[in-house]
KENU-408316 format. One record per residue: x, y, z of N, C-alpha, C in turn. Coordinates in steps of 0.001 Angstrom, whole numbers, padded with zeros to 6 digits, always signed. Each point is the difference from the previous one (the first is absolute). Layout:
# residues N
XYZXYZXYZ
...
END
This chain:
# residues 453
+000926-034329-015383-001253+000758+000091-000511+000040+001430
+000053-001156+000707-000449-000025+001389+000883+000878+000871
+001301-000001-000281+000916+000852+000765-000323+001469-000227
-000334+000357-001246-000365+001379-000310-001271+000409+000717
-000967-000925+000064-001251+000293+000705+000232+000217+001480
+000875-000833+000580+000312+000171+001428+000696+001330+000238
+000894+000395-000916+000692+001285+000124-000997+001150-000089
-000960-000130-000932-000999+001055-000173-000847+000165+001256
-000413-001115+000614-000801+000070+001222+000809+000571+001157
+001279-000350+000059+000844+000489+001085+000146+001513-000056
+000062+000545-001218+000247+001427-000181-001270+000806-000247
-001137-000517+000414-001253+000740-000127-000909-000376+001161
-001060+000788+000176-000962-000230+001073-001382-000152-000615
-000715-001064+000365-001378-000176-000455-000894+000882+000863
-000355+001147-000547-000779+000978+000765-001500-000233-000093
-000407-000925-000870-001424-000196-000269-000611-001134+000809
+000839-000804+000655-000513-001164+000729+000711-000136+001346
-000701-000648+000952+000614-000303+001288+000023+001180+000957
+000840-000130+001021+000068+001010+001057+000627+001292-000532
-000265+001099+000703+000489+001305-000450+001059+000603+000919
-000184-000128+001312+000886+000670+000944+001457-000377-000228
+000284-001280-000075+001378-000444-000174+000572+000438-001352
-000847+000019-001031+000474+000386-001335+000267+001497-000083
-000820+000787+000670+000247+001447+000030+001320+000290+000705
+000250-000687+001106+001270+000171+000724+001168-000453-000877
-000164-001149-000672+001053-000533-000866+000304+000958-001148
-001023+000701-000475+000183+000974-001075+000618+001287+000533
-000535+000505+001119+000345+001348+000462+001377+000087+000651
+000370-000984+000812+001247+000130+000743+001241+000037-000898
+000124-000881-001023+001152+000160-000897-000021+001330-000749
-001201+000477-000344-000102+001296-000678+000460+001128+000921
-000421-000048+001261+000446+001011+000967+001513-000058+000171
+000523-001209+000102+001451-000150+000146+000735+000533-001222
-000563-000231-001195+000607+000513-001232+000038+001520+000006
-001111+000612+000381-000070+001463+000032+000958+000570+001041
+000078-000667+001151+000923+000448+001044+001443-000077-000501
+000310-001067-000738+001355-000130-000536+000305+001116-000992
-001006+000348-000843+000208+001125-000910+000249+001289+000777
-000775+000193+001058+000195+001188+000834+001356-000040+000702
+000456-001210+000322+001291-000116+000671+001143+000518-000860
-000177-000033-001338+001023+000592-000849+000236+001447+000430
-001105+000750+000122+000105+001395+000404+000399+000140+001465
-000542-000880+000857+000297+000069+001437+001471-000284+000284
+000536-001006-000673+001420-000310+000185+000853+001155-000512
-000439+000596-001121+000712+001187-000501+000061+001077+001075
-001170+000283+000610-000083+001056+001012+000848-000355+001223
-000090-001271+000432+000742-000421+001190+001502+000087-000221
+000459-000461-001163+001443-000015-000260+000547+001419-000092
-000669+000873-000759+000514+001370-000106-000181+000749+001315
-001060-000348+000765-000202+000652+001288+001092-000323+000989
+000490-001241-000048+001043-000415+000942+001403+000372-000469
+000215+000026-001332+001368+000151-000494+000239+001265-000828
-001079+000725-000367+000197+001198-000828-000643+001241+000592
-000650-000101+001160-000537+001170+000666-001475+000236-000240
-000580+000895+000826-001445+000222-000070-000430+000724-001274
+000921+000813-000603-000361+000672-001245-000203-001018-001120
+000909-000975-000099-000140-001051-001008-001241-000835+000272
-000270-000268+001271-001196-000759+000378-001263+000754-000407
-000020+001297+000262-001159+000804-000379-000153+000053-001515
+001120+000053-000725-000044+000068-001458-000651-001242-000595
+000331-001162+000538-000597-001247-000493-001446-000122+000469
-000232+000274+001276-001342-000186+000558-001029+000957-000544
+000406+001206-000356-000960+000993-000487-000528-000322-001379
+000583-000977-000682-000402-000323-001366-001168-000966-000082
-000391-000604+001109-001047-001025-000046-001285+000534-000611
-000462+001162+000456-001263+000536-000504+000113+000401-001463
+001165+000475-000416+000195+000389-001398-000012-001228-000903
+000676-001056+000416+000023-001237-000772-001418-000552-000159
-000741-000011+001098-001384-000481-000065-000849+000838-000940
+000243+001306-000014-000771+000901-000860+000164-000382-001466
+001209-000334-000405+000280-000235-001412-000426-001398-000461
+000121-001015+000865-000226-001370-000471-001391-000558+000320
-000779+000658+000869-001248-000611+000459-001037-000173-001103
-000010+000880-001003-000968-000156-001086+000183-001341-000687
+001237-000366-000295+000260-001233-000717-000102-001214+000912
+000342+000169+001256-000191-001096+000954-001492-000287+000161
-000829+001050-000073-001446-000191+000043-000485-000862-001142
+000622+000136-001169-000371-000846-001135+000274-001473+000287
+001009-000276+000825+000277-001399+000349-001128-000587+000841
-000714+000859+000767-001192-000454+000720-001059-000431-001000
-000175+000807-001059-000942-000374-001052+000384-001307-000669
+001310-000201-000206+000471-001254-000595-000356-001190+000883
+000172+000176+001303-000330-001058+000956-001471-000372-000091
-000881+001003-000044-001446-000251-000049-000388-000667-001309
+000559+000451-001129-000338-000577-001305+000322-001490-000039
+001199-000354+000472+000374-001422-000005-000876-000797+000963
-000281+000568+001172-000859-000697+000971-001394-000242-000582
-000545+000991-000694-001318-000167-000618+000014-001092-001060
+001045-000014-000821+000094-001021-001042+000146-001400+000597
+000711-000092+001119+000114-001308+000660-001366-000446+000502
-000736+000939+000623-001346-000338+000464-000918-000417-001128
+000196+000564-001201-000812-000344-001169+000578-001178-000781
+001172-000489+000416+000715-001094-000675+000298+000358-001463
+000426+001235-000236+000283+000515-001332+001507-000006-000231
+000525-001090-000556+001440-000152-000183+000544+000958-001067
-000753+000209-001062+000439+000936-001029+000095+001413+000570
-000973+000373+000825+000032+001314+000624+001216+000167+000895
+000357-001060+000749+001180+000057+000870+001257+000220-000830
+000135-000744-001103+001193+000130-000845+000116+001396-000590
-001106+000530-000503+000020+001350-000569+000292+001050+001079
-000492-000236+001222+000269+000923+001103+001486-000001+000363
+000622-001172+000025+001434-000095+000302+000813+000781-001029
-000329-000186-001284+000712+000723-001061-000152+001511+000169
-001214+000432+000296-000276+001433+000136+000704+000592+001212
-000043-000715+001109+000629+000492+001233+001497+000180-000191
+000641-000974-000640+001446+000098-000223+000334+001180-000912
-000810+000211-001046+000243+001125-000913-000179+001337+000718
-001044+000104+000831-000245+001233+000755+001148+000264+000969
+000542-001046+000596+001129+000163+000925+001195+000639-000701
+000289-000443-001215+001133+000545-000739-000240+001452-000405
-001204+000292-000466-000321+001364-000422+000053+000966+001185
-000624-000392+001109-000023+000877+001179+001396+000192+000576
+000857-001026-000124+001382+000125+000484+000730+001115-000725
-000168+000042-001327+000691+001022-000788-000490+001396+000370
-001308+000140+000205-000572+001304+000364+000539+000467+001348
-000020-000900+000973+000447+000371+001347+001489+000302+000058
+000791-000716-000783+001440+000235-000031+000301+001442-000405
-000659+000458-001059+000226+001360-000500-000540+001044+000978
-001255-000203+000447-000621+000970+000894+000754+000123+001325
+000366-001136+000559+000648+000009+001317+001322+000740-000005
+000834-000265-001000+001313+000647-000056-000146+001488-000303
-000934+000340-000907-000164+001398-000413-000603+000865+001108
-000922-000565+000772-000755+000804+000964+000528-000079+001429
+001064-000753+000216+000497-000207+001363+000273+001318+000722
+000843+000823-000552+000370+001264+000667-001186+000963+000112
-000784+000217-001071-001133+000925+000120-001000-000401+001075
-000275-001291+000118-000959-000441+001022+000544+000258+001399
+001281-000321+000208+000604+000201+001315+000051+001483+000360
+000224+000842-000985-000016+001441+000254-001411+000477+000322
-000987-000569-000691-001388+000418+000200-000483-000279+001422
+000458-001111+000588-000454-000340+001353+000940+000560+001071
+000840+000939-000394+000868+000711+000951+000925-000938+000770
+000623-000902-000718+001002-000860+000636+001114+000883+000558
+000390-000205+001260+001029+000865+000612+001260+000104-000854
+000572+001188-000023+001156+000277-000857+001194-000899+000317
+000124-000427+001270+001166-000795+000370-000097-001456-000451
-001144-000402-000556-000118-001387-000463-000490-000122-001436
-000350+001094-000665-000641-000114-001307+000916-000607-001063
+001281+000293+000032+000908-000584-000994+000097-001518+000168
+000119-000443+001252+000053-001439+000258-001335-000669-000340
-001104+000673+000302-001322-000542-000312-000179-000186-001501
+000448+000983-000769-000104-000073-001459+000838-001144-000550
+001199-000149+000517+000884-001080-000441-000642-001359+000230
-000519-000215+001217-000624-001297+000316-001212-000248-000883
-000836+001033-000183-001231-000173-000759+000286-000349-001461
+000994+000634-000589+000328-000293-001400+000573-001408-000165
+000834-000425+000937+000514-001375-000060-001150-000993+000153
-000918+000299+000941-001139-000883+000230-000824-000171-001271
-000272+001092-000687-000833-000083-001195+000738-000592-001191
+001306-000041+000052+000738-000711-001038-000326-001494+000033
-000393-000476+001173-000358-001417+000135-001488-000261+000032
-000817+001016-000318-001454-000166+000102-000554-001070-000939
+000591-000250-001197-000537-001082-000833-000008-001355+000711
+001002-000255+000829+000056-001272+000709-001135-000113+001024
-000312+001114+000668-001092+000000+000977-001331-000262-000689
-000229+000632-001136-001262-000169-000711-000147-001415-000541
+001058-000542-000559-000054-001370-000521-000314-000982+001118
+000650+000194+001148-000277-000913+001116-001451+000122+000464
-000493+001230+000191-001357+000186+000528-001070-000549-000936
+000149+000229-001296-000983-000534-000940+000122-001517-000124
+001223-000507+000049+000169-001460-000035-000589-000652+001227
+000219+000616+001172-000572-000531+001231-001522+000064-000027
-000568+001032-000665-001465+000109-000107-000583-001177-000776
+000703-000449-001032-000447-001175-000755-000041-001229+000906
+001057-000192+000772+000058-001159+000892-001038+000096+001113
-000220+001223+000542-000994+000171+001063-001407-000319-000498
-000257+000270-001277-001334-000263-000528-000415-001444+000152
+000967-000919+000014-000329-001416+000185+000353-000497+001402
+000315+000970+000883+000215-000356+001398+001435-000292+000375
+000941+000256-000899+001403-000283+000288+000674+001245+000557
+000118+000075+001297+000716+001116+000639+001333-000456+000597
+000283-001290-000090+001210-000512+000643+001245+000193-000855
-000102-000278-001302+001200+000129-000830+000472+001450-000155
-000903+000999-000121+000500+001381+000048+000735+000310+001308
-000452-000617+001097+000693+000182+001282+001418-000555-000069
+000162-001177-000602+001337-000584-000108+000919+000911-000824
-000549+000591-001061+000799+000930-000814+000487+001172+000839
-000888+000532+000826+000355+001159+000815+000929-000365+001150
-000093-001236+000487+000949-000432+001025+001421+000043-000540
+000186-000504-001203+001325-000005-000613+000490+001428-000242
-000861+000814-000625+000415+001363-000325+000158+000856+001261
-000796-000290+001046+000124+000743+001252+001330-000230+000690
+000428-001256+000024+001313-000308+000588+001103+000681-000811
-000136-000067-001317+000994+000637-000863+000047+001510+000241
-001159+000623+000156-000059+001443+000243+000732+000378+001292
-000249-000774+001064+000647+000285+001282+001521-000142-000101
+000448-001049-000666+001443-000223-000142+000658+001115-000813
-000653+000376-001102+000555+001061-000842+000023+001341+000736
-001029+000247+000827-000011+001234+000784+001247+000104+000885
+000287-001086+000682+001166-000006+000893+001291+000204-000798
+000116-000715-001108+001228+000095-000799+000178+001396-000588
-001065+000539-000598+000113+001273-000708+000066+001204+000937
-000681-000087+001148-000022+001143+000922+001127-000076+001024
+000153-001148+000644+001003-000132+001070+001407-000176-000568
+000126-000885-001005+001336-000284-000536+000450+001072-000997
-000862+000278-001014+000400+000950-001052-000442+001435+000297
-000785+000185+001079-000405+001326+000465-000681+000832-001098
-000931-000635-000718-000731+000683-001061-001245+000718+000509
-000350-000189+001280-001111+000726+000599-001318-000221-000702
-000714+001094-000295-001318-000076-000620+000053-000706-001349
+001026+000256-000797+000124-000666-001296+000134-001508+000178
+000706-000412+001023+000196-001427+000240-001294-000734+000279
-000856+000571+000869-001253-000686+000315-000944+000021-001205
+000084+001055-000812-000818+000040-001207+000398-001080-000988
+001294-000151-000222+000495-001036-000918-000366-001387+000505
+000127-000224+001291-000360-001304+000578-001462-000328-000244
-000863+000983+000152-001432-000217-000215-000288-000348-001453
+000643+000690-000935-000210-000273-001427+000429-001430-000340
+001157-000404+000469+000497-001355-000289-000938-001060+000583
-000454+000220+001235-000898-000963+000650-001327-000100-000744
-000548+001140-000433-001250-000021-000760+000163-000707-001342
+001168+000159-000615+000284-000697-001254-000052-001513+000200
+000584-000471+001078+000022-001445+000278-001417-000541+000202
-000822+000696+000789-001365-000483+000241-000819+000003-001284
+000212+000994-000869-000731+000060-001269+000383-001163-000906
+001284-000285-000106+000466-001108-000837-000569-001321+000510
-000043-000171+001308-000504-001250+000565-001497-000203-000283
-000801+001060+000148-001439-000171-000222-000299-000206-001481
+000778+000633-000882-000170-000241-001437+000327-001444-000339
+001052-000518+000604+000383-001395-000261-001089-000961+000480
-000604+000293+001144-001105-000837+000497-001145-000018-001003
-000372+001162-000511-001121+000080-000945+000331-000685-001325
+001253+000033-000397+000382-000659-001252-000039-001517+000100
+000046-000537+001211-000046-001457+000185-001360-000490+000482
-000982+000932+000128-001354-000397+000395-000681-000792-001116
-000994-000793+000388-000840-000657-001003-000997+001005-000544
-000432-000211-001237-001067+000835-000551-001264-000167+000833
-000805+001037+000168+000016+001284-000711+000812+001088+000700
+000785-000355+001051+000719+001013+000770+001406+000263-000520
+000447-000781-000982+001381+000120-000471+000220+001330-000716
+001159+000599+000280+000400+001240-000661+000882-000344-001193
-000457+000365-001195+000753-000224-001237+000297+001372-000598
+001257+000392-000030+000375+001356-000387-000483+000342-001399
+000163-000912-000947-000393+000310-001385-001510+000125-000169
-000760-000425+001025-001459+000054-000074-000560+001281+000616
+000872+000824+000577-000475+001164+000734-000718+000988-000924
-001165+000413+000422-000754+001046-000690-001101+000471+000942
-000524+001166-000304-001086+000541+000800-001321-000409-000639
-000777-000822+000702-001336-000391-000451-001001+001009+000548
-000730+000623-000884-000851+001131+000373-001001-000360+001088
-000681-001146-000147-001048-000378+000964+000579-000160+001398
+001169-000664+000096+000621-000222+001311+000542+001307+000563
+000549+000859-000873+000515+001283+000471-001130+000868+000558
-001142+000008-000695-001138+000792+000471-000457-000478+001374
-000082-001316+000184-000407-000543+001298+001015+000355+001083
+001285-000116-000353+001052+000305+000966-000042+001469+000402
-000184+000880-000987-000030+001439+000270-001248+000380+000786
-001126-000652-000314-001251+000325+000689+000117-000259+001498
+000706-001053+000369+000199-000308+001420+001232+000712+000547
+001097-000029-000766+001275+000478+000517+000195+001498-000039
-000579+000681-001011+000225+001441-000103-000562+000769+001197
-001250-000275+000442-000469+000705+001205+000887-000264+001209
+000481-001250+000140+000899-000311+001114+001306+000772-000131
+000505+000107-001235+001231+000733-000223-000158+001491+000232
-001111+000554-000496-000268+001427+000219-000168+000281+001490
-000714-000894+000686-000143+000138+001456+001368+000024+000658
+000871-000922-000424+001342-000038+000576+000789+001266-000282
-000173+000554-001209+000710+001232-000341-000487+001176+000845
-001324+000130+000114-000544+001095+000807+000396-000181+001461
-000033-001248+000441+000435-000332+001356+001458+000427+000196
+000821-000289-001008+001413+000361+000074+000190+001510-000018
-000847+000704-000770+000075+001464-000021-000246+000547+001407
-001031-000565+000667-000288+000440+001366+001190-000270+000919
+000622-001168-000172+001142-000330+000849+001222+000859-000320
+000147+000371-001289+001086+000909-000361-000225+001363+000658
-001270+000433+000054-000324+001268+000666+000326-000076+001492
-000341-001153+000599+000347-000191+001416+001520-000006+000175
+000694-000648-000960+001457-000030+000069+000569+001415-000068
-000636+000857-000801+000428+001390-000078-000130+000682+001366
-001101-000293+000702-000172+000562+001348+001028-000563+000963
+000292-001300-000131+001040-000607+000842+001340+000685-000250
+000282+000287-001280+001266+000655-000349+000158+001347+000698
-001134+000660+000288+000065+001322+000632+000522-000064+001431
+000017-001206+000584+000515-000156+001365+001500-000300+000017
+000627-000089-001186+001440-000200-000077+000411-001424-000297
+001298-000212-000238+000509-001315-000406-000148-001054+001094
+000033+000416+001283-000199-000975+001085-001408-000583-000057
-000987+000839-000293-001376-000479-000132-000137-000909-001207
+000667+000356-001097-000036-000826-001209+000589-001380+000293
+001151-000022+000683+000653-001270+000326-000835-000816+000988
-000533+000655+001035-000816-000714+000983-001266-000554-000602
-000663+000793-000832-001201-000470-000671+000316-001165-000924
+001125+000073-000705+000403-001078-000903+000240-001304+000754
+000603+000100+001186+000241-001201+000799-001309-000636+000440
-000928+000814+000533-001288-000532+000463-000842-000514-001149
+000117+000653-001152-000806-000377-001158+000287-001420-000462
+001214-000473+000224+000334-001372-000379-000932-001000+000675
-000295+000215+001263-000849-000942+000737-001463+000135-000414
-000400+001211-000407-001340+000155-000570-000116-000779-001301
+001053+000045-000815-000012-000761-001248-000126-001493+000278
+000776-000494+000971-000062-001421+000325-001429-000409+000379
-000622+000797+000852-001351-000320+000464-001035+000204-001102
+000215+001016-000824-000937+000224-001109-000017-001199-000938
+001143-000618-000214+000043-001127-000925-000760-001204+000537
-000141-000091+001299-000874-001035+000566-001437+000277-000417
-000422+001246+000146-001345+000383-000428-000171-000234-001491
+000979+000457-000786-000095-000104-001455-000061-001446-000469
+000663-000900+000718-000016-001411-000409-001384-000612+000179
-000691+000349+001075-001357-000516+000188-000984+000707-000932
+000282+001270-000342-000810+000676-001014+000175-000676-001357
+001238-000387-000319+000261-000711-001251-000668-001370-000011
-000022-000658+001168-000708-001274+000100-001482+000199-000290
-000569+001085+000541-001405+000293-000265-000238+000230-001487
+000916+000729-000664-000117+000241-001439-000037-001312-000771
+000983-000846+000235+000164-001216-000798-001060-001044+000316
-000245-000262+001279-000998-000992+000387-001391+000444-000424
-000327+001278+000221-001305+000511-000417-000137-000053-001514
+001079+000352-000708-000045-000004-001455-000327-001360-000566
+000648-001034+000520-000267-001355-000488-001390-000481+000404
-000350+000166+001259-001255-000563+000490-001222+000743-000523
+000090+001316-000139-001140+000739-000546-000202-000347-001468
+001115-000157-000756-000109-000389-001409-000611-001394-000127
+000223-000848+001015-000557-001360-000020-001402-000064+000609
-000530+001147+000449-001356+000045+000547-000132-000514+001420
+001108-000044+000753-000027-000539+001361-000087+001152+001007
-001196+000525+000164-000194+001211+000799+000172-000251+001497
-000374-001177+000475+000153-000282+001434+001465-000001+000398
+000855-000528-000868+001437+000005+000285+000545+001427+000001
-000593+000886-000809+000439+001402-000021-000186+000651+001371
-001112-000297+000660-000237+000551+001337+001080-000439+000972
+000331-001275-000047+001012-000538+000919+001395+000527-000326
+000283+000213-001280+001297+000543-000405+000218+001371+000622
-001021+000853-000077+000131+001344+000561+000188-000056+001510
-000802-000805+000683+000082-000087+001459+001385-000465+000441
+000496-001081-000599+001316-000523+000396+001112+001004-000306
-000043+000605-001188+001050+000944-000388+000034+001197+000951
-001171+000476+000405-000063+001180+000851+000554-000271+001396
-000490-001075+000648+000445-000196+001381+001469-000414+000066
+000462-000726-001002+001417-000358-000024+000875+001247-000154
-000433+000920-000848+000750+001244-000197+000040+000834+001272
-001151+000160+000639-000071+000794+001228+000903-000571+001100
-000084-001297+000209+000742-000626+001090+001500-000029-000289
+000373-000476-001190+001427-000130-000317+000692+001358-000020
-000630+000985-000634+000594+001337-000028+000058+000595+001402
-001072-000152+000772-000044+000548+001347+001100-000532+000893
+000299-001287-000122+001057-000613+000809+001347+000642-000306
+000306+000162-001294+001292+000594-000361+000040+001493+000308
-001129+000693-000136-000058+001406+000417+000416+000140+001462
-000583-000838+000847+000282+000059+001432+001452-000377+000307
+000507-001027-000680+001370-000455+000243+001022+001078-000348
-000110+000578-001182+000966+001016-000427-000042+001232+000915
-001216+000407+000393-000122+001187+000844+000505-000273+001417
-000277-001193+000500+000444-000387+001346+001524+000042+000099
+000677-000450-001053+001469-000047-000008+000567+001062-000954
-000606+001188+000021+000369+001042-000967+001467+000406+000101
+000530+000060+001215+001396+000422+000163+000949-000965-000701
-000248-001281+000168+000860-001001-000643-000099+000073-001516
-001224+000049-000512-000177-000044-001454+000525+001259-000678
-000187+001162+000600+000523+001233-000596+001520+000004+000032
+000578-000599+001041+001464-000036+000117+000648-000799-001130
-000765-000846-000669+000537-000744-001139+000350+000942-001147
-000637+001176+000000+000223+000961-001079+000893+001158+000416
-000208+000520+001200+000784+001159+000436-000176+000180+001508
+001042+000492+000655-000050+000228+001449+000017+001476+000373
-000044+000874-000978+000002+001431+000276-001263+000362+000787
+000130+000638+001176-001184+000312+000824-001056+000830-000738
+000431+000938-000834-000955+000823-000739-000792-000827-000996
+000684-000929-000656-000662-000893-000955-000981-000911+000733
+000433-000564+001109-000835-000936+000760-001272+000676+000518
+000098+001255+000406-001170+000706+000525-001130+000029-001027
+000329+000348-001234-001021+000060-001049-000497-001399-000369
+000888-000976+000015-000403-001383-000318-001007-000511+001024
+000247+000265+001282-000906-000474+001053-001382+000642-000136
-000025+001283-000332-001300+000672-000161-000800-000665-001108
+000653-000264-001126-000727-000617-001122-000490-001404+000361
+000799-000756+000706-000395-001355+000364-001184+000003+000968
-000014+000938+000931-001056+000024+001016-001309+000584-000512
+000078+000894-000987-001208+000638-000522-000548-000682-001262
+000865-000705-000718-000426-000591-001274+000074-001527+000044
+001194-000523+000239+000205-001445-000079-000894-000780+000957
-000171+000494+001211-000727-000745+001036-001435-000320-000410
-000623+000848-000818-001412-000205-000370-000159-000292-001486
+001069-000429-000646-000047-000200-001449-000962-001095-000431
-000292-000938+000897-000919-001092-000344-001359+000514-000477
-000349+001245+000369-001277+000579-000428-000087+000052-001523
+001141+000133-000667+000012+000085-001463-000513-001279-000662
-000041-001104+000742-000575-001241-000542-001431+000216-000468
-000720+000885+000693-001418+000192-000284-000246+000370-001457
+000804+000907-000537-000233+000387-001389+000840-000786-001003
+001186-000466+000385+000840-000737-000944-000627-001351-000359
-000430-000760+000993-000592-001315-000267-001353+000146-000699
-000799+000968+000456-001295+000230-000652+000187+000416-001449
+000996+000852-000278+000284+000410-001375+000468-001183-000833
+000818-000870+000590+000440-001191-000715-001162-000900-000368
-000929-000186+000934-001177-000819-000274-000836+000615-001115
-000158+001315+000008-000760+000680-001047+000660-000184-001362
+001317+000067-000069+000689-000185-001276-000161-001429-000490
+000003-000952+000921-000244-001382-000395-001378-000193-000594
-000947+000828+000442-001369-000050-000538-000146+000810-001279
+001078+000653-000429-000053+000783-001230-000235+001480+000203
-000038+000445+001263-000208+001416+000316+001328+000607+000435
+000641+000741-000896+001282+000602+000320-000094+001514+000150
-000856+000636-000772-000107+001464+000050-000592+000486+001317
-000984-000749+000537-000678+000431+001221+000949+000097+001190
+000749-001064+000349+000930+000144+001134+001106+001008-000275
+000401+000125-001274+001031+000984-000332-000500+001410+000291
-001234+000289-000423-000568+001333+000226-000143+000298+001485
-000511-000965+000752-000198+000206+001433+001324+000180+000732
+001019-000750-000429+001306+000114+000643+000651+001346-000322
-000176+000447-001234+000539+001309-000382-000622+001100+000852
-001322-000082+000207-000690+001024+000792+000332-000143+001490
-000152-001233+000525+000133-000207+001438+001416+000052+000515
+000962-000353-000830+001386-000014+000457+000808+001135-000618
+000013+000039-001323+000885+000956-000666-000458+001440+000171
-001255+000296-000347-000496+001376+000113+000026+000472+001448
-000358-000891+000902-000004+000352+001416+001404+000345+000488
+000995-000785-000455+001374+000263+000422+000509+001333-000560
-000361+000301-001245+000403+001280-000577-000620+001166+000770
-001282-000142+000351-000669+001042+000781+000671+000156+001362
+000347-001108+000633+000616+000028+001325+001333+000756-000045
+000808-000314-001021+001305+000644-000120-000147+001493-000273
-001003+000374-000790-000181+001408-000376-000681+000838+001083
-000890-000629+000785-000826+000757+000943+000381-000255+001459
+000087-001266+000393+000194-000327+001415+001451+000201+000445
+000935-000536-000790+001404+000042+000419+000536+001431+000142
-000304+000933-000933+000525+001365+000173-000435+000672+001300
-001204-000330+000485-000467+000616+001243+000477-000751+001240
+000476-001235-000165+000565-000774+001122+001320-000599-000486
+000997+000839-000198+001228-000453-000649+000825-000871+000944
-000406-001283+000050+000762-000968+000783+000003-001322-000747
+001029-000775+000244+000140-001283-000685-001125-000956+000388
-000451+000068+001244-001089-000874+000455-001292+000294-000754
-000312+001271-000184-001217+000353-000731+000089-000451-001458
+001183+000063-000575+000167-000481-001372-000243-001500-000079
+000513-000752+000954-000161-001455-000007-001448-000432+000266
-000752+000832+000702-001382-000358+000352-000901-000140-001215
+000433+000511-001141-000826-000102-001200-000203-001451-000423
+000964-000860+000278-000091-001391-000456-001163-000761+000655
-000050-000131+001334-001128-000739+000586-001344+000645-000298
-000052+001322-000042-001261+000680-000297-000490-000371-001391
+000884+000015-000982-000397-000329-001370-000354-001478-000155
+000666-000872+000760-000328-001432-000068-001426-000279+000477
-000390+000641+001090-001354-000212+000531-001050+000475-000999
+000205+001184-000561-000968+000558-000953-000096-000882-001244
+001140-000362-000566+000002-000799-001224-000557-001395+000241
+000370-000621+001109-000501-001330+000317-001503-000041+000104
-000572+001002+000634-001456+000063+000138-000677+000047-001370
+000526+000810-000902-000613+000160-001319+000155-001253-000870
+001195-000586-000028+000235-001144-000880-000739-001239+000505
-000063-000197+001309-000778-001119+000543-001478+000133-000362
-000535+001211+000105-001404+000231-000369-000220-000322-001474
+000955+000398-000848-000108-000282-001430+000065-001498-000276
+000864-000709+000725+000116-001451-000202-001317-000708+000300
-000611+000289+001123-001243-000677+000357-001140+000400-000942
+000030+001232-000494-001007+000429-000973+000126-000800-001293
+001219-000162-000500+000230-000776-001234-000366-001462+000214
+000348-000535+001158-000304-001420+000254-001502-000248+000027
-000763+000906+000590-001456-000160-000024-000527+000106-001431
+000582+000885-000776-000394+000174-001398+000285-001276-000808
+001098-000668+000302+000407-001206-000723-000593-001272+000593
-000759+000115+001087-000621-001177+000604+000938-000842+000833
+001122+000597+000436+000950-000750+000820-000476-000042+001445
-000643+001097+000468-000568+000032+001352-001517+000106-000107
END
C-alpha cells in the first residue's frame, strides 16, 4: 500500500498546495515534448519523402496537415473538456465523479474513433479537390490521407487516455509512450521509404504503426492505475452527467478548432495557388510553427488544469498566480524558439528539402509568421485560463471572430488585390494581435466577475 501511494504521488502533481512556478513547468514541459513528438511523426514523414522521394511527395504529405486538423479537432476539443472535468473533481475530492469520468472518456474515445475512421477515408479526396490541391500531387495526397485515417482510432485513444492522466498532473508517462513510438516511426520511415521505396505509402504506414504502439501503451498504463483512475474495459459506459460537463467545456473548444481549421484550409487553398513549390516550402516552415505552438499549448493546458483544480477548491489567489506564470513562461519560451528557428532558417529548411524554389517560400513564411508567433500566447493562455474557470464558449466565440473570420476575410479581400505570398502570410500576426486583445479583455472581465481580481 505504501509503495502504491509513493507511485501515485510520483505520477501526479499536487496543484492545490505549495509553490506553483516549478509545478507548472513540470507539467507543461513534458506535455510540450509529447506534442512535439506527435508532430514529429508528420515532420519525419515530410523530411524523409522530401529527401528521398522528391518535392511532389513532400508536398503531398505536408499539404494534409490542415485537412487532418479540420477533421479531428472537434473530438480533440472534447479531450480538453475531459481534462477540465477530472481536474474539477480532483479539486472537489470527488472520487466517484473521477471514476465515472474515466469510464465516459474512454467510451467517447471509442465512439469518436469509429466516426472519424469512416469520415476521414470517405472524404479524403473530395476535401483535397475542394481546396484545389495541385494536380501533380493530389493522388499522392489522397493516398497518404486515407492511410493516416486508417490509424485514427489509435490517435484518439491516445489523446483521450493522455487527457485522463493530465487531469491529475501526469504528463510524463504519455511522453515516455511517445518517445518509444517516435523512435519506431523514424526507423520505419527509413526502412519503408529508403529500403522498400514505398514513398508516401511508406511514411503513412509507419505513422499508423507508431500511433498504434503509443495507444496500446497509454491504455496499459490506465489499466494498471489505482482507482479512481483505473480503466476497466467491462465498466465502460457513457455517464450522462459527466458527458454533459465534458461537452459543455469541450464542444466549444472543438468547434473553435474546427472553424480555425476551416480558416487554415482556406489559407492552404491560397497557398496551393502558388504551385507545388509553395506548398512544399510552406509545409517545411509549418513544422517549426507547430513545434513552437505546442510550447504555447502546453502552458495553456497548464492554465486549464491548474485553474480547474484551484478554482473548484476556492483558491482564487492561486488562480491569479497560475495565469501570470503560464503567460510569461509561454511568451518567453516560445519567443526563444521562434528566434532560433528563424535565425538558422537555412539549416532547418535544408532538413526537409534543398530545392531553391521550395526554400524561398519556406523562408518567407518563417520570417513573416514564425518569428512573431509568441504573440499567439496572448489568446491561447487566456483561453485556457477561462476554460479552467468553466468559461469555454466565450473564448471560442472570440477566437472564431478574431482569428477565423478575420483570416477568411483577408483571403477573400486582401490577398486577391495584393497577390503575393508575403501578403498571404501577413494574416497570421495581424489576426493574433486582434484575437489576443479580445480574449485578454474577456479573461480580466470574467476574473473581476468571479472575484479573482
